[in-house]
N, C-alpha and C positions, 0 to 999 in steps of 0.2 A: 260406564264410566261416570263417575260422580261429576254432580254440577260444578263443583269447585275445580275440579281437574280440567272438564271441558272449557270453563270460562276462562281458564290460564293459557288456553290455546294448547293443550297436550293433546297429542294423536291417541286413538284408541290402543291400549296396551301400554302406553308410555309410564315411566317411572318418573316420580317426583319426591323430594324429600325437603322438609324444614329443618334446618340443623338449629334447635333452639337451646339455649342455656338457661336452666332454671336457677332459682335461688340468687339471683343478682341482688345486691344490697344486704345479703346475710351477714357478710364480713368483708374486709377489705381486698383479700385474695381473690374473692368471688367477683367484685367488681373490676380488678385489675386484669383478670383472665378474659372476662367478656369485652372488656373495652378493646385489649390487645387483639384477640380472635376476631371481632366484628370488624374493626378497623383494616385488618389484613386480609379479610375476604374469607377467613376461614369458617365463620359460622353465619346465621343468617338472621338470627332474632334471640331475643330473651326476654325475661319477666323479672319483675322487682317484687321484693318482700317488703311492703311497706311499713312494718311494725319493727323490722329490725334495726339494730343500732348503726348500721352503715348505709342505710336509705339515703341520707342527705348527700353523701358523697356521690352515688350514682344519679341522683337529681341533678346535683350541680353540673355533672358531665353531659347529662341531657340538655340542659339550657344551653350549654355551650356549642353542643354537637347535636344540631337538631335531624342529621342523618341516622342517628340510633333509632333502631327498630326495637321498641321495648313494650311489652305488656304488662299487666298487673297479675301476679302470681297470688291470688287471693289466700291469704294465710289466716288458719283458724287453729293451728296446732304449733307447739314448740317443742321439738322431740328431743334436744341434745341434753346431756346429763348436766354440765356445768354452763352452758351458754343459753340464756333462755330470752324470750322477748314476750310482751303482753299486749292485749288488745289495747287499740286506739281510742276506742270509743267508750269503754265502761271499765270500771273497778269492781263491780258487782258480782258476786258468785252466784248470785240468782239467774244471771243471764245465762249461765253454762258455759261462759268463755274463761274463767277464771278458775283455776286449780287450787289446791290448798297451799302452794308456795307463791300464789298471786300471778301465774304466768297463764298463758294459754295452754290447753291440756295437750299433754304429751301425743297422745295416739288418736286416730280417728274414732276408733270404738269408745274411748273416754269421752271424747266431744259428744257422740252421739248419744251416749247415756244421759246426759244432761243438759245439752243445748236447747235454748228458746230460740225457734227459728226466726222470731221477729227481731231479738238481739242480734243473730248472725247475720240479717239482712242490714241492719245498721252498721255493724261493723264492716261489711264488705263494701259497702256504699261509702263508708268514711275513707277506707283505703283506695277505693277509685279516685275518690275526690282530692285525696290528699295528693296523689302521684299527678293529677292533672294540674291540681294549683301548684304544685312543685316545678311545674314545666316540662312534665313528661307527655309527649304526644302518643298516648297510649294506642297501642294497635291490636290488643286482643285480651282476652280474659283465660287465663288457667288457674290451677290450684295446687297448692302445696300439699303432697302427700293425698291428694283427691278429697279433702276435707268438704270443699264447696260443692262436691257432686254427691254428698251422702243423700240418700232417698229424702231425707226431711228437708234438705236444704236445695234439691235440684231444680225446681220449679223457681225458686228464688234467683238463683244464678242464671237461669235463662231469662228470666224477666229483666235482669240487670244487664244482660247482652242486649236485649232488644232496646232497653231504654237509653244505654250509652251508645248504640249501634256499634258493638264491637264483636268479633267472633269469639264463639266460647269454644274451648277444647272440650270435644265429646265425639271420639272416634266413631266411624260407622261400625268398624270392627270392634266391638264391644270387648270381646275376650281379651285382645290384644292390650288393652288398658286395665279393665277390672282385675285381671289376674296379677298385676303388678301393685294393686292396693289391697288395703286392710280395712274395709268398710264394714265388716260384718255381713250378717244376710242382705241380700239385695234381690229384688224381682228384675230380670233382664228386660221383662216387658215394659217396664217403667222407662227404661232408657232406650229402648226401642220406640216408643211413643215419642220421648224426646227428640229424637232424632228426626222423627216425622213431623214434629212440630217446626224445627228448626228449617227443615226443607220447604216446609208450606209459606214460611216467610222469606224464602231466599237467602238464608244465612248460609254462609261457607261452612263445610264439613269435610275435615279431614277424614281419610278412609282407614288409615292403620297407625299404630303407636308403637314405636321401639323406645328403649332406654339404657342408659349408662349400663353395661353389664356387670360391673361390680366383681371383677376377676383379680387373681394375684398379678403383680406387675408384669412378669414375664410371659402372661398371656394375654394381654392387653391387645397388642397390634393385631394378633389373629383374631381374637374376638370381635373386635371393631370392623375388621375387614370382612368378616363373615356377615355381620349385621347389616353392613352397608351395601355389599355387593349382592345380597340376597333380598333385597327389598322387594315387596310384591308389585304389580301394576297398581296405579294409582297415587294419592298424596300420603306420604307418610310423616307423621310429627315424630321427630327423634329427640327425646328429653336428654339433654346433656347437664352435666354438673361441674363444669370446669372450675379449677381453683389454681392459683398460683401458689407456690410452696411459701410457708411462713406463719400462717396462722391457723390453717385448718388442722393441722396436726395436734394442735392443742384442744380443738373443739371436739373432733372425732378420731382419737388417735388410732384406732383399729382399721378405720376405712378411709383415711385420709387419702391414701395413694390412689384409691379409685379415681378421686378428682384431679390430683395432680398430675397421674399418669395422663388421664384425658387431655389435660391443658398440653403438656409436652406432644402428645401424640399430634393433636390438631395444629399446634403452631409449628410442628415440623412438615406439615402440609401432605402426609400421606393420605388421609382420608377425601381429601379433594382430589387427588389424582385417581384414587379408587373409583370416585363417582364419575369422574370424566371417562375414565375407560370403559366403565360400564354405560355411558350414555344417560345418566341419571341427572335429571333437570332439579336445580335448586331454587326454592321459593322463599320468599320473607312474608311474614305477617301482615306487614304494609300492604303489600299487593293485595292480600285477601281482604284486608279491611276497606281499602279503598274501593274495591271492586262491589264490595256489599253495600257501602254507602252510595256508590253511584247506580246502584240497582242493576248491576249488570248479571247478578245472579238472579235465576228463577224468572 
C-alpha cells in the first residue's frame, strides 16, 4: 500500500478516489458546475486556471467560502480555437510561452519546442502566487494538459511543490497518466526517479489516474460506471471536466457534451451511489495537503 493510502487509514486492498474537477476558472460554466457539485458533495476537489478570463469569479467564491478545496491547475497551454488566454508573467516570444497570436502555445509539443525553463518557472510561480493572493487556500498542484510535467519542466514543478508544501499530481502508475498526455518522447525513468524523490521527502503520491472518458452522450452513464466501479486498490485521481450548459458549446462545439453530460451525471447522484455500493472511499486534496504539512507522511 502507498504511504498516502496508509496515512489516510485505508486498509490493505482498499480503494479510494479523489473526484477532481479540472479547468475551474476556464469559463463561467466550469465555475458554476464545480461550485454546485462540490457544495452538494458530488465531487471532492478541483483546480483553477489562473490565466483564464473567469478566474476572478472563482477566486471571489473561494474568499466567501473557505471550505472550497481548490488547487492550482498550472497552465502553460491554451488549446481552443476561438477562446484563448495569455501568460500572466510575460509577453515576450523569447520566453517560449507566447505563440504567433500572442497566447500560450496550443499544444505541449509546441510549448516543448521553444520553452525557456526559467520563464516557465516564473510563470508557474506567478500563477500560484496570484491564486494565493486572491484568497484561494491552495491544496495541491496539477497541470493543464500535463504541460508542467514536460521533461524539461518536471524538476521545476517538483521544486515548486516542495517550496509551497503542496502535493503535486504525479501518479505512481505512470502509464495511466502519461498515456493520456501528448508530451512527445519521454524517458519513464525520469518520472520514476521523480516519484522516488517525492517519497523521500514524505510527499503524498496518488497511485492511479483516470479521466473523463469522452464518449457519446448515450454511452456516458455506462462508461463512468465502469471506470468508477473497476478502480484498482489504492488511491486514484479521477480528473473530471464538468461544465454546465450555456458557454462551453461555443468554446468547443464538437466536444462540449463530454463536459455537460458529466455535470448532469454527477449532479444526479449516480456516481456517488456506485462508489458507495462498491465500498470505495472518497478523499479530498485538503486532507492530503494537511497531512503532508503536518509531516504525517514518511
